[in-house]
Backbone as ProteinMPNN parsed JSONL, in Angstrom:
{"seq_chain_A": "XXXXXXXXXXXXXXXXXXXXXXXXXXXXXXXXXXXXXXXXXXXXXXXXXXXXXXXXXXXXXXXXXXXXXXXXXXXXXXXXXXXXXXXXXXXXXXXXXXXXXXXXXXXXXXXXXXXXXXXXXXXXXXXXXXXXXXXXXXXXXXXX", "coords_chain_A": {"N_chain_A": [[50.694, -86.457, -65.183], [51.059, -88.347, -62.356], [53.54, -90.749, -61.617], [52.898, -94.031, -60.568], [53.578, -96.609, -58.281], [52.683, -99.691, -57.267], [50.385, -98.584, -56.088], [51.353, -96.448, -54.655], [52.6, -93.187, -54.92], [55.374, -92.802, -57.035], [58.807, -92.018, -56.447], [60.988, -89.61, -58.063], [62.893, -90.955, -60.815], [65.658, -90.731, -60.543], [65.976, -90.804, -57.8], [65.224, -93.289, -56.97], [65.747, -96.625, -55.738], [67.905, -99.289, -56.883], [66.593, -101.743, -56.705], [63.912, -100.949, -56.746], [63.789, -99.853, -59.302], [64.378, -102.112, -60.858], [62.163, -103.68, -60.234], [60.07, -102.126, -61.32], [60.871, -102.152, -63.986], [60.619, -104.893, -64.595], [57.852, -105.243, -64.313], [56.925, -103.527, -66.329], [58.132, -104.713, -68.536], [56.844, -107.192, -68.616], [54.221, -106.37, -69.248], [54.749, -105.202, -71.72], [55.603, -107.433, -73.223], [53.219, -108.959, -73.236], [51.585, -107.202, -74.711], [52.953, -107.189, -77.166], [52.665, -109.862, -77.937], [49.918, -109.952, -78.305], [49.708, -108.207, -80.488], [51.149, -109.699, -82.397], [49.484, -111.968, -82.621], [47.173, -110.816, -83.747], [48.189, -109.934, -86.203], [49.01, -112.354, -87.412], [46.538, -113.635, -87.588], [45.219, -112.059, -89.505], [46.885, -112.501, -91.74], [46.514, -115.233, -92.02], [43.826, -115.338, -92.761], [43.971, -114.128, -95.287], [45.568, -115.985, -96.648], [43.846, -118.176, -96.594], [41.704, -117.268, -98.172], [43.039, -116.965, -100.608], [43.765, -119.655, -101.097], [41.223, -120.779, -101.369], [40.346, -119.473, -103.691], [42.21, -120.52, -105.516], [41.374, -123.181, -105.412], [38.789, -122.935, -106.499], [39.53, -122.147, -109.07], [40.751, -124.482, -109.929], [38.573, -126.284, -109.982], [36.949, -125.096, -111.947], [38.721, -125.339, -114.073], [38.692, -128.095, -114.404], [36.035, -128.429, -115.242], [36.326, -127.032, -117.599], [38.058, -128.74, -118.966], [36.362, -130.931, -119.295], [34.461, -129.72, -120.938], [36.091, -129.209, -123.12], [36.628, -131.777, -124.002], [34.036, -132.583, -124.677], [33.651, -130.786, -126.732], [35.47, -131.706, -128.619], [34.369, -134.204, -129.244], [31.909, -133.433, -130.315], [32.809, -131.892, -132.43], [33.886, -133.827, -134.034], [31.611, -135.005, -134.87], [30.752, -133.255, -136.68], [28.756, -131.286, -136.566], [28.24, -128.215, -136.935], [26.975, -125.858, -135.551], [26.535, -126.809, -132.892], [29.085, -127.544, -132.178], [30.439, -125.082, -132.273], [29.159, -123.73, -130.192], [29.916, -125.299, -127.987], [32.669, -124.887, -128.021], [32.836, -122.15, -127.445], [31.845, -122.12, -124.796], [33.878, -123.595, -123.573], [36.135, -121.889, -123.874], [35.282, -119.684, -122.373], [35.036, -120.831, -119.776], [37.737, -121.533, -119.235], [38.867, -118.992, -119.292], [37.646, -117.755, -117.074], [38.657, -119.435, -115.081], [41.365, -118.78, -115.272], [41.327, -116.076, -114.444], [40.441, -116.397, -111.779], [42.607, -117.872, -110.764], [44.69, -115.987, -110.946], [43.723, -114.04, -109.157], [43.718, -115.568, -106.811], [46.472, -116.104, -106.528], [47.392, -113.525, -106.059], [46.203, -112.976, -103.554], [47.46, -114.927, -101.941], [50.128, -114.11, -102.159], [49.964, -111.694, -100.797], [49.728, -112.583, -98.239], [52.129, -113.631, -97.412], [55.402, -112.905, -96.163], [54.837, -115.402, -93.577], [55.491, -114.625, -90.98], [54.951, -112.366, -88.212], [55.636, -109.416, -89.138], [55.313, -106.697, -88.37], [55.047, -106.881, -85.581], [57.529, -108.006, -84.937], [59.285, -105.964, -85.733], [58.47, -104.012, -83.932], [59.173, -105.181, -81.467], [61.962, -105.273, -81.775], [62.487, -102.522, -81.835], [61.679, -101.882, -79.231], [63.579, -103.331, -77.714], [65.926, -102.037, -78.508], [65.403, -99.502, -77.433], [65.329, -100.085, -74.678], [67.987, -100.932, -74.322], [69.308, -98.534, -74.912], [68.326, -96.91, -72.842], [69.384, -98.232, -70.614], [72.114, -97.886, -71.052], [72.26, -95.086, -70.86], [71.478, -94.771, -68.218], [73.55, -96.068, -66.89], [75.649, -94.368, -67.404], [75.027, -92.166, -65.922]], "CA_chain_A": [[50.163, -87.603, -64.467], [52.072, -88.856, -61.445], [53.873, -92.16, -61.769], [52.454, -94.751, -59.378], [54.129, -97.939, -58.157], [51.936, -100.427, -56.236], [49.415, -97.717, -55.418], [52.042, -95.359, -53.957], [53.292, -92.342, -55.897], [56.795, -93.121, -57.118], [59.757, -90.9, -56.405], [61.668, -89.454, -59.359], [63.752, -92.091, -61.143], [67.009, -90.52, -60.012], [65.98, -91.05, -56.359], [64.765, -94.65, -56.682], [66.791, -97.632, -55.564], [68.032, -100.241, -57.98], [65.532, -102.745, -56.549], [62.656, -100.351, -57.224], [63.878, -99.722, -60.756], [64.277, -103.456, -61.421], [60.766, -104.1, -60.092], [59.293, -101.385, -62.323], [61.249, -102.641, -65.318], [60.04, -106.221, -64.823], [56.408, -105.056, -64.53], [56.732, -102.927, -67.649], [58.528, -105.694, -69.537], [55.749, -108.165, -68.724], [53.125, -105.725, -69.979], [55.216, -105.03, -73.086], [55.578, -108.748, -73.871], [51.812, -109.3, -73.489], [51.102, -106.367, -75.809], [53.579, -107.639, -78.412], [52.035, -111.132, -78.291], [48.596, -109.599, -78.838], [49.939, -107.665, -81.827], [51.543, -110.807, -83.274], [48.288, -112.78, -82.872], [46.301, -110.091, -84.677], [48.814, -109.921, -87.522], [48.954, -113.707, -87.966], [45.147, -113.91, -87.925], [44.95, -111.387, -90.77], [47.594, -113.201, -92.81], [45.858, -116.529, -92.193], [42.601, -115.121, -93.539], [44.351, -113.883, -96.684], [46.02, -117.256, -97.224], [42.652, -119.002, -96.792], [40.974, -116.749, -99.341], [43.832, -117.327, -101.788], [43.637, -121.101, -101.328], [39.872, -121.007, -101.873], [40.294, -119.044, -105.09], [42.93, -121.53, -106.294], [40.487, -124.344, -105.501], [37.754, -122.597, -107.482], [40.155, -122.173, -110.397], [40.947, -125.89, -110.277], [37.269, -126.873, -110.324], [36.548, -124.58, -113.259], [39.603, -125.924, -115.083], [38.171, -129.441, -114.686], [34.865, -128.258, -116.104], [36.852, -126.648, -118.904], [38.558, -129.956, -119.608], [35.17, -131.684, -119.72], [33.884, -129.028, -122.091], [36.996, -129.41, -124.261], [36.393, -133.14, -124.486], [32.734, -132.561, -125.353], [33.852, -130.049, -127.982], [36.144, -132.599, -129.564], [33.395, -135.208, -129.687], [30.915, -132.766, -131.164], [33.488, -131.489, -133.674], [33.994, -135.014, -134.868], [30.269, -135.268, -135.414], [30.598, -132.249, -137.743], [27.551, -130.459, -136.448], [28.915, -126.951, -136.671], [26.435, -124.985, -134.501], [26.775, -127.39, -131.572], [30.532, -127.481, -131.985], [30.798, -123.691, -131.991], [28.665, -123.406, -128.851], [30.764, -125.982, -126.992], [33.964, -124.217, -128.018], [32.669, -120.879, -126.728], [31.755, -122.445, -123.365], [35.219, -124.001, -123.136], [36.978, -120.689, -123.775], [34.814, -118.873, -121.243], [35.403, -121.499, -118.523], [39.17, -121.384, -119.008], [39.147, -117.586, -118.989], [37.25, -117.53, -115.67], [39.641, -120.144, -114.253], [42.587, -117.967, -115.275], [41.11, -114.898, -113.593], [40.429, -116.858, -110.38], [43.974, -118.247, -110.397], [45.448, -114.752, -110.724], [43.244, -113.452, -107.902], [44.21, -116.418, -105.726], [47.908, -115.857, -106.392], [47.549, -112.201, -105.445], [45.85, -113.102, -102.135], [48.502, -115.701, -101.263], [51.31, -113.254, -102.093], [49.744, -110.674, -99.759], [49.763, -113.226, -96.922], [53.474, -114.064, -97.064], [55.848, -114.001, -95.321], [53.872, -115.654, -92.516], [55.845, -114.098, -89.662], [54.334, -111.063, -87.908], [56.719, -108.457, -89.328], [55.092, -105.487, -87.573], [55.344, -107.203, -84.184], [58.971, -108.193, -84.836], [59.893, -104.641, -85.783], [58.143, -103.332, -82.682], [60.004, -105.77, -80.402], [63.329, -104.801, -81.981], [62.532, -101.126, -81.395], [61.607, -101.893, -77.772], [64.873, -103.796, -77.204], [66.874, -100.939, -78.716], [65.08, -98.45, -76.472], [65.769, -100.532, -73.354], [69.451, -100.873, -74.33], [69.675, -97.122, -74.844], [68.012, -96.414, -71.499], [70.345, -98.831, -69.681], [73.389, -97.191, -71.268], [72.132, -93.732, -70.293], [71.399, -94.899, -66.767], [74.875, -96.441, -66.381], [76.528, -93.2, -67.545], [74.669, -91.144, -64.932]], "C_chain_A": [[51.28, -88.195, -63.618], [52.277, -90.341, -61.675], [53.545, -92.867, -60.466], [53.033, -96.152, -59.415], [53.449, -98.622, -56.989], [51.025, -99.513, -55.424], [50.029, -96.538, -54.691], [52.745, -94.511, -55.01], [54.795, -92.622, -55.87], [57.632, -91.861, -57.045], [60.357, -90.74, -57.795], [62.67, -90.592, -59.563], [65.143, -91.93, -60.535], [67.101, -90.805, -58.517], [65.591, -92.482, -56.001], [65.946, -95.604, -56.559], [66.814, -98.557, -56.776], [66.933, -101.288, -57.906], [64.2, -102.208, -57.063], [62.655, -100.244, -58.749], [63.752, -101.086, -61.44], [62.841, -103.952, -61.352], [59.893, -103.414, -61.142], [59.585, -101.902, -63.722], [60.627, -104.003, -65.59], [58.534, -106.134, -65.044], [56.139, -104.515, -65.93], [57.102, -103.911, -68.761], [57.444, -106.752, -69.724], [54.584, -107.611, -69.519], [53.495, -105.564, -71.45], [55.163, -106.357, -73.849], [54.145, -109.159, -74.18], [51.252, -108.489, -74.662], [51.681, -106.81, -77.152], [52.974, -108.964, -78.874], [50.651, -110.881, -78.876], [48.72, -109.065, -80.262], [50.289, -108.781, -82.813], [50.343, -111.684, -83.608], [47.384, -112.114, -83.905], [46.88, -110.122, -86.093], [48.748, -111.301, -88.178], [47.532, -114.1, -88.35], [44.799, -113.298, -89.282], [45.623, -112.109, -91.932], [46.983, -114.578, -93.072], [44.581, -116.413, -93.005], [42.926, -114.921, -95.012], [44.795, -115.179, -97.362], [44.832, -118.175, -97.493], [41.849, -118.564, -98.001], [41.711, -117.134, -100.62], [43.716, -118.804, -102.119], [42.255, -121.438, -101.875], [39.732, -120.602, -103.335], [41.059, -120.007, -105.992], [42.072, -122.784, -106.463], [39.386, -124.124, -106.518], [38.303, -122.627, -108.902], [40.359, -123.614, -110.857], [39.651, -126.566, -110.704], [36.825, -126.398, -111.708], [37.44, -125.126, -114.372], [39.16, -127.353, -115.425], [36.916, -129.383, -115.549], [35.296, -127.87, -117.517], [37.391, -127.84, -119.668], [37.394, -130.809, -120.103], [34.525, -131.054, -120.946], [34.766, -129.194, -123.325], [36.808, -130.807, -124.857], [35.07, -133.209, -125.243], [32.85, -131.84, -126.694], [34.509, -130.935, -129.032], [35.177, -133.641, -130.128], [32.404, -134.583, -130.667], [31.538, -132.341, -132.49], [33.636, -132.682, -134.613], [32.657, -135.371, -135.51], [29.926, -134.295, -136.542], [29.257, -131.526, -137.736], [28.034, -129.081, -135.987], [28.271, -126.1, -135.589], [26.677, -125.518, -133.087], [28.254, -127.307, -131.211], [30.952, -126.062, -131.594], [30.34, -123.287, -130.585], [29.54, -124.035, -127.764], [32.136, -125.315, -126.897], [33.889, -122.886, -127.257], [32.603, -121.111, -125.217], [33.127, -122.823, -122.813], [36.124, -122.788, -122.926], [36.571, -119.842, -122.571], [35.211, -119.506, -119.908], [36.895, -121.358, -118.22], [39.54, -119.932, -118.685], [38.799, -117.266, -117.533], [38.233, -118.223, -114.73], [40.945, -119.362, -114.173], [42.468, -116.745, -114.393], [41.119, -115.297, -112.114], [41.83, -117.24, -109.907], [44.821, -117.011, -110.123], [45.021, -114.067, -109.428], [43.738, -114.243, -106.694], [45.69, -116.204, -105.474], [48.151, -114.521, -105.701], [47.258, -112.268, -103.949], [46.935, -113.853, -101.361], [49.768, -114.851, -101.13], [51.169, -112.18, -101.014], [49.855, -111.262, -98.358], [51.164, -113.636, -96.508], [54.393, -112.868, -96.95], [54.925, -114.17, -94.112], [54.253, -115.101, -91.148], [55.228, -112.716, -89.453], [55.371, -109.948, -87.97], [56.534, -107.182, -88.513], [55.43, -105.73, -86.106], [56.849, -107.375, -83.985], [59.682, -106.849, -84.837], [59.654, -103.882, -84.482], [58.985, -103.864, -81.525], [61.445, -105.3, -80.541], [63.48, -103.35, -81.52], [62.493, -101.042, -79.868], [62.941, -102.298, -77.155], [65.921, -102.698, -77.355], [66.654, -99.817, -77.706], [65.542, -98.823, -75.069], [67.298, -100.481, -73.272], [69.934, -99.435, -74.177], [69.448, -96.568, -73.438], [68.997, -96.971, -70.469], [71.696, -98.147, -69.817], [73.354, -95.797, -70.653], [72.141, -93.779, -68.785], [72.782, -95.229, -66.178], [75.859, -95.291, -66.466], [76.281, -92.181, -66.441], [75.175, -91.467, -63.547]], "O_chain_A": [[52.349, -88.509, -64.141], [51.327, -91.092, -61.897], [53.87, -92.374, -59.386], [52.992, -96.817, -60.45], [53.606, -98.198, -55.844], [50.913, -99.662, -54.207], [49.301, -95.701, -54.157], [53.411, -95.047, -55.896], [55.407, -92.67, -54.802], [57.234, -90.792, -57.509], [60.246, -91.645, -58.622], [63.223, -91.123, -58.6], [65.731, -92.903, -60.065], [68.199, -91.028, -58.007], [65.628, -92.847, -54.826], [66.991, -95.42, -57.182], [65.879, -98.598, -57.575], [66.391, -101.684, -58.938], [63.451, -102.92, -57.732], [61.645, -100.513, -59.399], [63.099, -101.206, -62.477], [62.35, -104.572, -62.295], [59.066, -104.064, -61.781], [58.68, -102.069, -64.54], [60.153, -104.251, -66.699], [57.989, -106.867, -65.869], [55.24, -104.985, -66.628], [56.455, -103.937, -69.809], [57.156, -107.162, -70.849], [54.022, -108.302, -70.369], [52.655, -105.765, -72.328], [54.723, -106.392, -74.998], [53.873, -109.659, -75.272], [50.533, -109.025, -75.505], [50.977, -106.806, -78.163], [52.787, -109.17, -80.073], [50.259, -111.535, -79.843], [47.932, -109.425, -81.137], [49.781, -108.803, -83.934], [50.19, -112.105, -84.755], [46.891, -112.768, -84.825], [46.148, -110.313, -87.064], [48.461, -111.406, -89.37], [47.334, -114.819, -89.33], [44.158, -113.944, -90.112], [45.014, -112.308, -92.983], [46.942, -115.035, -94.215], [44.281, -117.272, -93.834], [42.251, -115.469, -95.884], [44.439, -115.438, -98.511], [44.808, -118.876, -98.505], [41.369, -119.398, -98.769], [41.097, -117.573, -101.593], [43.583, -119.172, -103.287], [42.129, -122.293, -102.752], [39.086, -121.293, -104.122], [40.62, -120.289, -107.108], [42.05, -123.381, -107.539], [39.078, -125.015, -107.31], [37.627, -123.077, -109.827], [40.163, -123.93, -112.03], [39.631, -127.329, -111.67], [36.383, -127.195, -112.536], [36.972, -125.352, -115.488], [39.239, -127.774, -116.579], [36.748, -130.182, -116.47], [34.71, -128.318, -118.503], [37.203, -127.942, -120.881], [37.442, -131.348, -121.209], [34.1, -131.749, -121.87], [34.262, -129.307, -124.442], [36.83, -130.979, -126.075], [34.986, -133.814, -126.311], [32.222, -132.237, -127.675], [34.132, -130.904, -130.203], [35.169, -133.92, -131.327], [32.108, -135.153, -131.718], [30.898, -132.412, -133.539], [33.523, -132.549, -135.831], [32.613, -135.977, -136.581], [28.947, -134.481, -137.264], [28.705, -131.201, -138.787], [28.209, -128.835, -134.793], [29.011, -125.63, -134.725], [26.991, -124.744, -132.182], [28.611, -127.029, -130.067], [31.745, -125.884, -130.669], [31.058, -122.583, -129.875], [29.862, -123.399, -126.76], [32.695, -125.196, -125.807], [34.803, -122.552, -126.503], [33.23, -120.383, -124.447], [33.492, -122.414, -121.711], [36.802, -122.686, -121.903], [37.427, -119.344, -121.839], [35.67, -118.807, -119.006], [37.275, -121.093, -117.08], [40.441, -119.687, -117.881], [39.561, -116.59, -116.842], [38.603, -117.664, -113.698], [41.562, -119.293, -113.11], [43.404, -116.408, -113.668], [41.731, -114.618, -111.29], [42.196, -116.958, -108.766], [45.591, -116.992, -109.163], [45.864, -113.57, -108.682], [44.127, -113.665, -105.679], [46.118, -116.129, -104.323], [49.031, -114.414, -104.847], [47.989, -111.679, -103.153], [47.289, -113.459, -100.25], [50.414, -114.875, -100.082], [52.158, -111.8, -100.387], [50.055, -110.526, -97.392], [51.373, -113.966, -95.34], [54.149, -111.869, -97.627], [54.302, -113.206, -93.667], [53.424, -115.105, -90.238], [55.009, -111.981, -90.416], [55.93, -109.575, -86.938], [57.516, -106.635, -88.01], [56.036, -104.875, -85.46], [57.389, -106.935, -82.97], [60.582, -106.62, -84.029], [60.545, -103.189, -83.991], [59.458, -103.088, -80.695], [62.087, -104.963, -79.546], [64.476, -102.993, -80.892], [63.195, -100.222, -79.276], [63.39, -101.686, -76.186], [66.71, -102.455, -76.441], [67.614, -99.249, -77.185], [66.084, -97.986, -74.348], [67.847, -100.036, -72.264], [70.854, -99.155, -73.408], [70.289, -95.839, -72.911], [69.4, -96.258, -69.55], [72.353, -97.859, -68.816], [74.31, -95.377, -70.001], [72.744, -92.923, -68.137], [73.142, -94.737, -65.109], [76.809, -95.233, -65.685], [77.179, -91.429, -66.061], [74.949, -90.698, -62.612]]}, "name": "protein", "num_of_chains": 1, "seq": "XXXXXXXXXXXXXXXXXXXXXXXXXXXXXXXXXXXXXXXXXXXXXXXXXXXXXXXXXXXXXXXXXXXXXXXXXXXXXXXXXXXXXXXXXXXXXXXXXXXXXXXXXXXXXXXXXXXXXXXXXXXXXXXXXXXXXXXXXXXXXXXX"}
């Protein structure tokens, strides 16, 4: 595929003037920056979703823990009344609510851990690779 600059086929790089090379580099750099910003946006969006899910699961765990506390209080009251079947039922409900809250908390922690660190690491690595490539190309060009 022939290289095209402003609608005109470009000469080989070795025959182009410095001004032409600078113009091409600035056009390519602008396109590269836009692509890297798009990549960073996509990565941050994904991490934001994971953090939101984790926060929601933590919230659910907190609500269930409050219900568990209410059930524990009801269990204590019923136990004091010494009506064993009611007491046993309330205790079972309390244990189940706390177990579900624990599972939700662990799931929420896992989701939050998957969302951090919040910086777009793939985009950063890609930019570093691009900078290294440009440095290498400039060094090669200056040697020639």
